[in-house]
C-alpha angles and dihedrals in degrees: 000000000000126000113286115254116250121227108234125190122200121190135177132159088214106065092116095059098065100209135131094295093057091046088053093054092045089054090052091049093046093053097042096045091074095071104014144048104258123193126191120197094221143100115283091242086074090076090061094042094049089057094042099048104026105021088237115144115212094176096142097039118109119219124220125200110262091204089058092052094048091050094058117108121226097275096040091050092048093053092042092056091042092071091068127083094211133021127193115193121183101203130212087195094290123113139195126192112277108242105161122093088253123023127191123190114200114206113192103175141022086244090062098054106119113253123247123267140114096267092045090050091054092048098046096049092076094053129087107216124229127190136171104237148019086251090064094037091060094048093049091050092050096045105041103012094240128132111233125203112236110224107167120203122260137231127214100239094191091057097046101038115128096236110173095318110138113238114235134201092270127135109202133196122179126193141117115282107239142113125221139158086236103048143350136169096232096228084152091067093047091047094050092043092054094047093046093051100032101100094048104034116008107047110141092027130102128212116213119189110193132180150122120277111211103138133064091234089065091062089061091050091052094044092056092050095045090056091059103041096089106152097335116125094249122132127193112205116192129194095346118187111245099257091057092047091048090052090055092051091050095048098042122094102192132038125204128196125174107168108146096022112142094022132096110252092208098045097037109024091158088070091063125087106269093209117329110234092176089056088054091051089050090053092051090052092051097252118148107238124215104186137170108265101241143084123009093341089082089062090059105036122064101198114247090001110071097359144332134277120208134189105186140026088255091054090048093052094047094048091050092051091048091051101042093050095050115062093178090055090048091052093046095051091044091057091047090050092056091047093050093051088068088076087069100045122144090245092057092044090050091052093047090048094050092045087054098050 
């Protein structure tokens, strides 16, 4: 007889936002559904959207009504969770008592670390903590004196590989359009930087800002940029299906990322990029990343090897000029980028995940 299937529950309050955290949980579900019974507490439409926006197939995953789960009282929720062998919970700072045989709490951001208090201490003790990066691992250890397991996201190398696609003079940045006191992708800075420097440094290049729009604050971000575009070669791509996004990755030459820029990484670590899954996708597609040197991005980018890290607008400008004027440097870093992405392959993620559970 074969090994008995485990019942695995996956919960997040964020499934409607469709960012990196949701993609991460979908990857876990996709890999574990092959040999287990996997349940997502989410609306059934998520199955279709995961395939549409991330090319992640959740065909064998069962979906449970989130309204039902939220309506359960303490005891009902405890006994409901108890029927599962493994539970993954991506927290927004909230906690429930761990009742499965194995319980994994995924903390994305410093803002989502559960606050101190006697009841929280009792709840959190039964969870093993997972985070994306050494940046988050250090903050969790310092704040709540717990050792987190670093399980970085993965990229499907076969999907993103460059193939024979001709690289174009496209600068790409991918991230959800939203604005928040806790975190934002700073597309506004990249947009203004490109326009300000276009005539002198970027003629012949296009800037494409691409991302999902799931929050009202994102409409304001987009509205401000649309007012300034005029005749500049800037494109705003919203809620693209995955094939269109993939095409942009494969055709782009340069990748920009500015999350955290303008904020103090010590005073406001939640403003920094917690990992940078889109940077990883850019690497896999052979783009040359120029990313703000803070947060989880420093786990991914080895400065001057597979991309560039910058600290100021002056740094950013100089690195762009250095890169755009040197085609051999561009080609060298692009090849290194593709090679380095292999450290985050689905196969390696699958092994790390199974070693964990």
